[in-house]
N, C-alpha and C positions, 0 to 999 in steps of 0.2 A: 272522628273515630277514637283518636287518642284521648280527646276530652271525655268521651263516654267511659272509657276504661278507667281514667283517673277518678271520675265520679263514683264508679262502682267500687274502686279500691278504697276511696275515701269513706264510702258508705259502710264497707265491710269493717274498716278500722274503727269507725265510730260506733258501730253496733255489734262489734265482735263478741262482747260478753253476752249480749242478749241472744245472739245466734247460737253461741255455745250452750247457753242455758236451755234454749228451746230444743236443741238436739239432745241434750242430756235428759230433759223431761220426756221427750218422745221415746228415747231408749228405755227409760224407767217404766213408762206406760206400757210399752210392748212387753217388757220383762214381767211386769205384774200381771198383765192379761194372760201371758203364757203360763205363769205360775198358778193363777187361779184355775185355768183349764186343766193343768196337771193335777191340782188338788181335787177337782171335780172327778176326774178319772180315777184317782187314787181312792176317793171316798166310795165310789161304786164297787170297787173290788175289795176294799178293806172293811167297811162298816158291817156288811152282812156277816162276815166271819167273826168280827169282833163282837157283834150283838149276840150271835149264837154262843160264842165262848163265855161271855159274861152271864148270859141267861142260864146256860147249863151249869155254871159254877154256882149261881144263886139257888137253883133247884137242888143241886147235889148237897149243898150245905143245909137246905131246908129238910131234905129227907133224912140226912144224918142226925140233925138236931131233934126231929120229931121222934125218930126211933130210939134215940138215946134218952131224951127227957120223958117221953110218955111210956117207954118200956114195952112197946108192942112186940109180940112174939107170935110164932106160928099158931099156938093154941088159942090166941085171941081171935084169930080169923077163922079157923077151921077146927071142927071136932070130927074125928074119925070114930065111927061106931062099928063094933064087931058083933057078929052072931057066931059064937064058937071061935073058930080060927079064920073065919071068912069076914071080909069087910062088908058090912051090910049097908052102910051109908057114909057119905062125906057131907057134913053139914057146915054151912057157913054162917058166921055171926054178922048179920046185916048192920047192927048198931055199931059194932067195932069197925067194920069196913067203912061205913059212911063217916064215922068220926075221924078215922085215919085220913081219908081223902080230904076232908074239910081242913084238918090240921095242915096237911101238905100244901094245899092251895093257898091258905091264909099266910103261911110262913113264906112261901115263894113270892107272893105278891108284896109282902112286907119288905123282903130283901131287894126286890127289883126297884121298889119305890125309893130305897135309900140311895141308889145310884142313878136316879131318874135324870137329873141334870148334873153333868160332870164335865170335866175338861181332861183330855188326854194330851200328852206331849210326844210328838213324833219327830225323830231326827230329820233334818232337812234332806239328807241324802236319800231317805226313803221315797221321796217324791220324784227322784230322777229315774227310777226304774232299773237302776244299776245295782246289782247285788253286792258288789265290792265296796260300795260306799253307803249302803242302805242304813247302816247304824251310826253314821258319822254326820257331823254338822250340828249347828244350833238347833235347839228344840222349838218346834212350831206348835203352839197351842191350838187344839181343835175342840170346840165345844160340841156336845152331843146330848141327845135325849133318848132314853129308853123307857118305854112303858108298855103295858100289855096285860093279858089275862092268861089264866092257867086252868086246865081241867085234868083230873086224875082218874085212872082206871086200874083196877087190880085184875091181873090175868093169871090164870092157873094153868099149869102144864105138868105133864107126867113124863118121867124118863125111866126106862128099865134099868134096874140096878142089880140084876142077877135073877136067880130062880126065885119066883114068888115074891120079889121085892121091887118096889117102885119108889123113886124119889119124886115127891110132890113139890114142885117149885111154885112160889107165889111171887109174881113180879109186879112192880108198879110202873105204869106208863104215864108219864106226865106230858101233856100236849101244851106247848107254849105258842101263843099268838102275840108276837112282839112288834110294836110300832117303833121304828127307829127314825131319828131325824137329826140332821145337822145342817149347816149352812148350804152345803152342796148336794145333799142326799136325803131322801126320805123313802121309806118302804115299809111294808108289813111282811113279817116272816112268820111262817108256821112250821113247826117241827116238833118231834117227840124225843123224849129221853127215857131210857129203859133202865130200871134198877131192880135187882133181886133183893127182896126184903125178908124172905123167910123160906125155909124148906124143911122137909121131914121125910124120913124113910118109912114107907108104909109096907107092912108085911101082910101079904094076902092079895087076892085078886081084886082089882079095882073095879067098882061098878061102872057100867058104860055111861050112865047118866047120874047127875046129882043136882040137888037144888041149891039155891043161894044167889049171891050177888057177885060171884067170880065168873069171869069169862073163861071158858075152857079152851085150851089149845092142846091138841094131841098130836 
């Protein structure tokens, strides 16, 4: 019995470094596995919001640039015609509307393509789920991919502005279908962004119907 204990003690002394190294590697493995699981959970919560934010930013810049560089105004989209003091028709310019939508979609796709493959750096504390240390710790690089497609629609709506006056709003609705991917997450998001691009006060009674390429919302 004593001999057996001496053998075990001698074995431990002889292989002490190897045992300690094995225990250390096991602890590292457990920690890495736990960290990877935490990153996976973090990605599922973070990437959809991040993708929406970045896409909305790209679309917003695209709308701003197209309106500024191309000089689109209310009169480019709509012509209000009168018979005497009464509005006889509200006509839309199909060519200008289609050109505007094409410009918006092309610009948005170009901007999302620029950030298609990028790397973000997240503080290590963000993966703990603790708000107090969320912004602290070394930066962890996370690679991601954003790509997708866009469609644009102009929507017309009317708002009463007093006696015999109506504000005609023209809004742009851009629908984004974005594919997001990272090491631990991939999904397809579809959402819309709404921008008012033009408005005008119309004096006189508004016709109940009008032709053109604007979707009416009353």
